[in-house]
Legacy VTK file of the C-alpha trace (Angstrom):
# vtk DataFile Version 3.0
C-alpha trace
ASCII
DATASET POLYDATA
POINTS 383 float
99.129 126.135 102.084
99.700 124.798 105.572
97.555 126.314 108.275
99.143 125.880 111.672
96.257 124.526 113.709
96.816 123.999 117.439
93.941 121.870 118.672
93.532 120.013 121.912
94.189 116.348 121.285
91.154 115.273 123.287
89.425 113.620 120.366
92.567 111.896 119.123
93.444 110.641 122.603
89.976 109.209 123.169
90.177 107.400 119.862
93.589 105.961 120.725
92.235 104.668 124.042
89.472 102.916 122.093
92.048 101.459 119.724
94.139 100.271 122.680
91.071 98.531 124.136
90.381 96.846 120.790
94.028 95.808 120.462
94.016 94.334 123.977
96.516 96.769 125.492
93.845 98.112 127.866
91.707 95.334 129.306
88.824 97.406 130.666
87.826 101.028 131.149
87.115 100.090 134.753
90.776 99.246 135.373
92.529 101.690 137.684
94.785 104.243 136.032
97.667 103.150 138.278
97.570 99.698 136.650
99.014 101.343 133.539
100.920 104.254 135.134
102.760 102.783 138.152
104.333 106.153 138.893
100.952 107.355 140.211
100.660 104.645 142.861
100.258 106.039 146.332
98.509 109.183 145.041
94.888 110.300 144.690
94.831 108.446 141.355
94.790 105.087 143.167
90.987 105.409 143.159
90.572 106.618 139.561
89.511 104.347 136.697
90.411 104.778 133.031
86.757 105.636 132.364
86.786 108.376 135.002
89.996 109.781 133.522
88.361 109.938 130.083
85.265 111.681 131.430
87.117 114.195 133.649
85.483 112.792 136.789
88.608 111.784 138.708
87.768 114.050 141.654
91.415 115.120 141.915
91.932 118.817 142.618
92.874 120.952 139.597
92.830 124.660 138.746
92.263 125.380 135.019
92.275 129.188 135.340
94.355 130.382 132.375
94.605 133.870 133.813
96.127 132.761 137.122
99.934 132.288 136.971
99.707 130.092 140.081
97.077 127.755 138.623
97.881 124.135 137.873
97.427 124.655 134.149
100.028 127.440 134.273
102.565 125.549 136.372
102.501 121.898 135.400
104.489 122.162 132.152
107.366 123.845 133.994
107.469 121.285 136.781
110.852 119.685 137.365
110.522 116.137 138.715
112.717 115.286 141.666
112.288 111.527 141.239
114.695 110.016 138.679
113.001 108.471 135.653
109.544 109.838 136.480
107.708 111.825 133.807
107.293 115.497 134.734
103.494 115.356 134.412
103.205 112.214 136.537
105.462 113.839 139.120
103.237 116.929 139.229
99.883 115.127 139.322
100.869 112.617 142.001
101.213 115.463 144.518
97.649 116.763 144.019
95.061 115.978 146.709
91.586 114.593 146.260
88.777 117.189 146.155
85.776 114.876 145.595
85.082 111.141 145.427
86.056 109.593 142.100
83.178 109.565 139.620
81.017 112.145 141.402
82.230 115.482 140.028
83.115 116.700 136.520
86.007 119.148 136.249
87.930 119.946 133.091
91.673 119.262 133.479
94.290 119.746 130.779
96.661 117.800 133.015
94.447 114.732 132.825
94.171 115.013 129.047
97.966 114.853 129.001
97.761 111.913 131.384
95.588 110.022 128.905
98.466 110.264 126.441
100.921 108.821 128.973
98.466 106.034 129.759
98.261 105.129 126.052
102.049 105.138 125.653
102.630 102.987 128.721
99.802 100.559 127.929
100.877 100.034 124.305
104.625 100.286 124.874
104.765 102.640 121.886
105.419 106.370 121.535
102.153 108.254 121.184
103.139 109.514 117.730
103.681 105.992 116.460
100.313 104.778 117.701
98.637 107.854 116.224
100.259 107.002 112.892
98.923 103.463 112.984
95.396 104.204 114.160
94.549 107.660 112.778
97.129 109.260 110.508
97.354 106.493 107.925
93.729 105.296 108.047
92.361 108.839 107.709
94.644 109.552 104.743
96.260 112.743 105.993
97.808 114.910 103.286
100.135 117.403 104.945
103.061 117.396 107.322
102.375 117.932 111.001
104.362 118.281 114.205
103.781 117.446 117.841
105.494 119.470 120.562
107.247 117.526 123.302
107.389 118.104 127.043
110.673 118.680 128.850
110.850 114.956 129.533
110.343 114.004 125.894
106.662 113.016 125.993
104.224 114.267 123.373
101.994 116.873 125.035
98.712 115.091 124.434
96.526 117.839 125.879
97.441 120.074 122.967
100.130 120.990 120.541
99.669 118.976 117.395
100.068 121.333 114.474
98.471 120.232 111.225
96.527 121.558 108.278
92.925 122.479 109.008
91.926 120.275 106.061
93.550 117.299 107.797
91.539 118.042 110.921
88.507 117.925 108.635
89.696 114.532 107.408
89.831 113.345 111.009
86.245 114.543 111.439
85.172 112.617 108.337
87.069 109.565 109.574
85.025 109.656 112.804
81.799 110.400 110.919
82.452 107.330 108.765
82.672 105.117 111.862
86.466 105.203 112.322
86.880 102.391 109.824
89.864 101.652 107.603
89.655 99.151 104.772
86.258 98.084 106.074
87.707 97.294 109.513
86.885 99.177 112.714
89.830 100.763 114.517
87.891 100.880 117.820
85.536 98.384 119.496
81.953 98.133 118.301
79.832 100.689 120.147
82.840 102.755 121.202
81.957 105.866 119.217
78.365 105.828 120.439
79.595 105.821 124.045
82.427 108.266 123.448
80.269 110.893 121.740
77.245 110.879 124.042
76.945 112.433 127.487
78.781 110.507 130.187
79.011 113.443 132.599
76.964 116.595 133.169
78.886 119.876 132.842
76.276 122.283 134.181
75.094 123.531 130.771
71.641 122.754 129.411
71.721 120.519 126.356
75.456 119.864 126.722
77.637 117.228 128.304
80.965 115.452 128.193
81.714 112.030 126.736
85.057 110.307 126.387
87.062 113.489 125.730
84.363 114.824 123.365
82.071 117.765 124.155
78.552 116.499 123.496
75.195 117.995 122.539
71.848 116.416 123.316
70.885 116.510 119.610
73.568 113.880 118.885
76.297 116.180 117.588
79.673 116.483 119.313
82.841 118.548 119.116
86.537 118.911 119.914
87.562 122.383 121.062
90.878 124.201 121.162
91.777 126.852 123.700
91.962 129.631 121.100
88.739 128.799 119.276
89.841 125.991 117.014
87.326 123.245 116.612
86.002 120.128 114.946
82.210 119.924 114.995
80.509 116.704 113.881
76.775 116.290 113.320
76.066 112.677 112.269
72.362 113.300 111.566
73.225 115.911 108.931
76.459 114.206 107.855
78.199 117.465 108.678
81.823 118.134 109.664
83.144 121.638 110.369
86.864 122.146 111.012
87.806 125.669 112.015
91.038 127.482 112.749
91.098 130.461 115.111
93.184 132.666 117.386
90.867 134.104 120.014
92.576 136.875 121.933
90.705 135.931 125.101
91.305 132.203 124.789
88.846 129.650 126.091
87.502 132.094 128.678
86.160 134.494 126.019
82.361 134.131 126.396
81.497 136.246 123.335
83.755 134.287 121.011
82.537 130.968 122.398
78.917 131.984 121.872
79.734 133.145 118.342
81.252 129.773 117.481
78.153 127.969 118.751
75.952 130.373 116.772
77.984 129.601 113.648
77.455 125.853 114.088
73.731 126.384 114.525
73.588 128.647 111.450
75.184 125.957 109.288
72.793 123.337 110.650
69.850 125.635 109.935
71.069 126.291 106.401
71.343 122.565 105.708
67.856 121.968 107.100
66.443 124.711 104.907
68.132 123.259 101.840
66.795 119.812 102.746
63.273 121.206 103.052
63.574 122.699 99.566
65.094 119.551 98.104
67.855 121.688 96.637
70.836 120.350 94.707
72.930 122.630 96.883
72.356 120.266 99.803
73.822 117.366 97.874
76.840 119.514 97.082
77.349 120.582 100.679
76.951 117.180 102.264
80.283 115.325 102.367
80.754 112.049 100.548
81.890 109.004 102.549
85.555 109.168 103.442
86.513 106.254 101.187
85.385 108.236 98.135
87.668 111.103 99.116
90.876 109.082 99.124
92.287 110.382 95.791
92.968 113.650 97.626
95.123 111.949 100.229
95.823 108.276 99.685
96.553 106.429 102.881
100.315 106.707 102.515
100.933 109.365 105.135
103.129 108.452 108.068
103.944 109.980 111.420
107.663 109.491 111.854
109.478 109.861 115.144
112.129 112.198 113.826
112.865 114.727 116.543
113.979 118.049 115.107
113.871 121.647 116.309
112.145 122.893 113.159
109.743 121.654 110.515
111.686 122.488 107.372
112.904 119.327 105.721
110.398 118.224 103.116
108.009 119.917 100.688
104.346 119.423 101.382
102.475 116.871 99.360
100.869 118.331 96.279
102.682 121.582 96.836
103.210 122.297 93.182
106.930 121.606 93.366
107.505 124.136 96.133
110.712 123.843 98.130
111.434 123.533 101.814
112.881 127.035 101.721
109.595 128.407 100.403
107.771 126.755 103.270
110.160 128.301 105.767
109.467 131.720 104.292
105.686 131.265 104.386
103.740 128.870 106.614
107.002 127.559 108.079
107.870 130.975 109.503
104.483 131.089 111.256
105.077 127.547 112.466
108.493 128.415 113.917
106.995 131.439 115.673
104.452 129.125 117.283
107.196 126.735 118.366
109.125 129.589 119.985
105.953 130.708 121.742
105.441 127.223 123.160
109.081 127.070 124.205
108.625 130.266 126.183
105.709 128.601 127.994
107.774 125.656 129.092
107.401 123.318 126.098
110.259 121.697 124.239
110.516 122.943 120.656
111.731 119.580 119.362
108.910 117.859 117.519
108.157 114.477 116.029
107.316 114.957 112.377
104.222 113.844 110.536
105.197 113.544 106.911
102.974 112.632 104.014
104.451 110.489 101.261
106.436 112.364 98.644
104.267 110.724 96.000
102.153 113.384 94.330
98.456 112.846 94.824
95.673 113.347 92.348
95.214 116.924 91.231
91.447 116.488 91.047
89.710 118.990 93.334
88.334 117.529 96.534
84.827 117.997 97.884
86.307 120.421 100.426
87.903 122.408 97.608
84.629 122.543 95.733
82.838 123.610 98.909
85.401 126.372 99.510
84.972 127.569 95.927
81.202 127.540 96.355
81.423 129.586 99.562
83.776 132.031 97.873
81.309 132.495 95.022
78.497 133.078 97.507
80.606 135.634 99.377
81.365 137.446 96.132
77.707 137.403 95.153
76.693 138.810 98.516
LINES 1 384
383 0 1 2 3 4 5 6 7 8 9 10 11 12 13 14 15 16 17 18 19 20 21 22 23 24 25 26 27 28 29 30 31 32 33 34 35 36 37 38 39 40 41 42 43 44 45 46 47 48 49 50 51 52 53 54 55 56 57 58 59 60 61 62 63 64 65 66 67 68 69 70 71 72 73 74 75 76 77 78 79 80 81 82 83 84 85 86 87 88 89 90 91 92 93 94 95 96 97 98 99 100 101 102 103 104 105 106 107 108 109 110 111 112 113 114 115 116 117 118 119 120 121 122 123 124 125 126 127 128 129 130 131 132 133 134 135 136 137 138 139 140 141 142 143 144 145 146 147 148 149 150 151 152 153 154 155 156 157 158 159 160 161 162 163 164 165 166 167 168 169 170 171 172 173 174 175 176 177 178 179 180 181 182 183 184 185 186 187 188 189 190 191 192 193 194 195 196 197 198 199 200 201 202 203 204 205 206 207 208 209 210 211 212 213 214 215 216 217 218 219 220 221 222 223 224 225 226 227 228 229 230 231 232 233 234 235 236 237 238 239 240 241 242 243 244 245 246 247 248 249 250 251 252 253 254 255 256 257 258 259 260 261 262 263 264 265 266 267 268 269 270 271 272 273 274 275 276 277 278 279 280 281 282 283 284 285 286 287 288 289 290 291 292 293 294 295 296 297 298 299 300 301 302 303 304 305 306 307 308 309 310 311 312 313 314 315 316 317 318 319 320 321 322 323 324 325 326 327 328 329 330 331 332 333 334 335 336 337 338 339 340 341 342 343 344 345 346 347 348 349 350 351 352 353 354 355 356 357 358 359 360 361 362 363 364 365 366 367 368 369 370 371 372 373 374 375 376 377 378 379 380 381 382
């Protein structure tokens, strides 16, 4: 069944910037942001490079306090631009003052994650959904439908708001683990992933850092994090990907939940190390196979289509056992619609581009993830 999985699009956006560099749409990470977003000219972003935008070191003032109704993160999605033809986000950000020299201070900003999406769209001349289809959705072989919530000015909200199956987020993790290759060809420049997933900026936490829109760890692992506890954790040394869904009541500011998630990652790493030390067959079962060997589960026929609709209810999910659209509305679809209404109340547009997988039925052979889930279930029962 479809798990509605709201995850910050940091990791996807970083990958699309890399793809845009490889495709020649972005000439250099040292180019100024205003070269690609003319609407920001004359603002504090005149001094900000694409690299500094990716690493959250723009130095532009921003308040990310989710509990403060007057914070930037609370207000920017409801901003009404006064300039004709200017995107609402660009209109909001261009009024912010500089708080520190560009490149000298790290500060997390959801607004700038959204700005990365606008930069990609304007550099490529393509809607963000279309470029995501070309560079991630098809190459990673996504299985299920997905939606992307739009802003009031019709732009995909790239700081959040893609809703997809947790298993497809796991596929994205495996796609990155496998070097972001498709058909033997890289989708990003050589060396991009190594730079993107290692510390480019200090964040004031020992052993942690920030890369190109990835949260990094000094042991070589890295992660994408959602505000309510969702996550993709990737550990290349152990060939480990963990995709998790969540709904933390306290959001990103919940220190207990955040610590628990980190403890869970460490527990899985420890378990794998212990299995490796014992030379157990269980380790070979738990370690994922290369992405290309997993394709029967979701052949690369999925497509993100720019069909703007108020609800996700048109097509049955791939491999859904002949289920109907009505059944999806009554089950996962109802949860999905509730989420769309919630976002609408917070200033988002409920109309969404659709990410549809091909109607062709895929292989019914169980995937490695299915086998892993069954194994965990057996362990839970045994315990």
